[in-house]
C-alpha positions in Angstrom: 138.3 216.4 -21.5 138.2 212.4 -22.8 137.4 209.9 -20.5 140.7 208.4 -20.9 142.6 211.2 -19.4 140.3 211.7 -16.5 141.0 207.8 -15.9 144.7 208.6 -16.1 144.5 211.5 -13.7 142.3 209.6 -11.3 144.7 206.5 -11.2 147.8 209.2 -10.6 145.9 210.8 -7.7 145.3 207.3 -6.3 148.7 206.3 -6.5 149.6 209.6 -4.9 147.2 209.0 -1.8 148.9 205.7 -1.3 152.3 207.3 -1.2 151.3 210.4 1.1 149.0 208.5 3.5 151.8 206.7 5.3 154.4 209.5 4.8 152.1 211.7 6.6 151.6 209.4 9.5 155.2 208.9 9.7 156.1 212.6 10.2 152.9 213.3 12.4 154.1 210.5 15.0 158.0 211.2 14.7 157.2 214.9 16.0 155.8 213.7 19.3 157.9 214.6 22.4 159.1 211.6 24.4 159.2 209.2 21.4 161.8 207.4 22.9 160.5 207.3 26.4 157.0 205.6 25.9 154.2 205.6 29.0 150.8 205.7 28.7 149.5 209.6 29.3 146.7 210.8 31.0 144.2 213.4 29.4 146.1 216.4 31.4 149.4 215.2 30.2 148.2 214.7 26.6 147.0 218.6 27.1 150.2 220.1 28.4 152.1 218.0 25.8 150.4 219.5 22.9 150.1 222.9 24.1 152.5 225.6 22.3 153.9 222.6 20.7 153.9 224.1 17.2 155.3 220.8 15.2 153.2 218.7 17.0 149.9 220.9 16.2 151.1 220.8 12.6 151.5 217.3 12.5 147.8 216.9 13.8 146.8 219.5 10.9 148.2 217.2 8.2 146.5 214.1 9.7 143.3 215.9 9.5 144.0 216.5 5.8 145.0 212.9 5.5 141.8 211.7 6.5 140.5 212.4 3.1 143.0 210.3 1.3 142.2 207.5 3.7 139.0 207.4 2.5 140.5 207.2 -1.4 142.3 204.0 0.0 139.4 202.4 1.5 137.4 203.0 -1.6 140.1 201.9 -3.9 140.5 198.6 -1.7 136.8 198.1 -1.9 136.9 198.2 -5.7 139.8 195.9 -6.0 138.4 193.4 -3.6 134.8 193.5 -5.3 136.3 191.7 -8.2 136.7 188.6 -6.0 134.7 186.3 -3.4 135.2 188.6 -0.7 133.3 191.6 -2.0 130.9 191.7 0.8 134.0 191.5 3.3 135.8 194.3 1.3 132.6 196.6 1.0 132.0 196.3 4.8 135.4 197.1 5.7 135.6 200.1 3.6 132.2 201.6 5.1 133.9 201.0 8.4 137.4 202.6 7.6 135.3 205.7 5.9 133.4 206.1 9.1 136.5 205.9 11.2 138.3 208.5 8.8 135.3 210.9 9.4 135.5 210.6 13.0 139.3 210.9 13.0 138.8 214.2 11.3 136.4 215.3 13.9 138.9 214.0 16.4 141.7 216.2 15.1 139.4 219.1 14.7 137.8 218.8 18.1 141.0 218.1 20.2 144.0 219.2 18.0 142.9 222.6 16.0 141.5 223.5 19.3 144.5 223.3 21.0 146.1 225.5 18.3 143.9 228.3 18.9 144.7 227.9 22.8 148.3 228.6 22.0 147.6 232.2 21.9 146.5 232.8 25.3 148.6 233.3 28.4 149.4 230.5 30.8 147.2 231.5 33.6 144.2 231.6 31.5 144.8 228.3 29.8 145.3 226.8 33.4 141.8 228.1 34.0 140.6 226.2 31.2 141.8 223.0 32.4 138.5 221.6 33.7 136.9 222.1 30.5 139.8 220.7 28.5 139.8 217.6 30.7 136.2 217.0 29.7 137.0 217.3 26.3 140.1 214.9 26.2 138.1 212.6 28.9 135.4 212.2 25.8 132.8 213.2 27.9 129.1 214.0 26.5 129.2 213.5 22.7 132.7 213.6 22.6 132.1 209.9 23.2 131.8 209.4 19.5 135.4 210.0 19.1 135.9 206.7 20.4 134.5 205.4 17.0 138.2 206.0 15.4 138.9 202.6 16.1 136.5 201.5 12.9 139.4 203.0 11.0 141.9 200.2 11.7 139.2 197.9 12.0 138.0 198.6 8.8 141.2 198.4 7.1 142.3 195.4 8.9 138.9 193.6 7.2 140.1 194.6 3.9 143.9 193.5 4.5 142.6 190.2 5.4 140.5 189.9 2.0 143.8 191.3 0.2 145.8 188.4 1.6 144.0 186.3 -0.7 145.9 187.4 -3.6 144.1 190.6 -4.9 146.5 193.6 -6.0 149.1 193.4 -3.5 151.5 190.8 -2.8 151.0 188.9 0.1 154.0 190.0 2.1 152.7 193.8 1.6 149.2 192.7 2.5 150.8 191.2 5.9 152.6 194.5 6.6 149.8 196.7 6.1 147.6 194.4 8.0 150.5 194.4 11.0 150.7 198.4 10.5 146.6 198.9 10.7 146.6 197.1 14.0 149.1 198.8 15.7 148.5 202.2 14.3 145.9 202.8 16.8 148.1 202.3 19.9 147.2 204.9 22.5 148.7 208.4 23.2 152.2 208.2 24.9 153.2 205.0 22.9 153.9 206.7 19.8 157.3 204.7 19.1 154.6 201.9 18.1 152.7 204.0 16.0 155.8 205.4 14.2 156.9 201.8 13.4 153.3 200.8 12.4 153.5 203.7 10.0 156.7 202.5 8.5 155.2 199.1 7.8 152.2 200.7 6.3 154.7 202.7 3.9 156.3 199.7 2.9 153.3 198.1 1.9 151.7 201.1 0.2 154.3 203.2 -1.5 155.4 200.5 -4.0 151.9 200.1 -5.0 151.2 203.8 -5.4 154.2 203.9 -7.6 153.1 201.3 -9.1 149.8 203.0 -9.9 151.4 206.4 -11.0 154.0 204.7 -13.2 151.4 202.6 -15.1 149.0 205.5 -15.9 151.5 207.0 -18.3 
């Protein structure tokens, strides 16, 4: 396989990542119950909301898989920004976003895939497990590391500020991406904000993804 073909395939794959990332987030946030009745949730409310909610579990699985694409996005922006004066900031943002994506994967694995397994047990056994689940969802012990997912929007925010200097994306798209990544980390129970943030990210990223794919041919 020649180098040119490999380069085209990589560009198409990167373009697909730019398109899929916001679409997956839009789907995942849109299937949360109580979307139009926003309120901050306590750990027990989050647990009971997720139990036996097939669509919510499926959305979380997609977000878990989406973390790989988020790393592609961070590396792509890092490479774009490296061509200008903000190279160091772009690299720092990319590293932070990459670490945040790994911790987001850990979060979905520990808290969401676990909940899907508990869908298979009777309610009385599930209720008996509540103290342990509360410890997990309250991020006790080493679960405290999951707070590190804040590195994901922080890293992308740094890269978005760099992109506002005129790299690759028009300024309006970079501004929408910056707004989206800052809002997408809104706490559980306010998913209408996360959904709106994902839509802003879609407006910012999808046109560039399409451009990458079309120019690869």
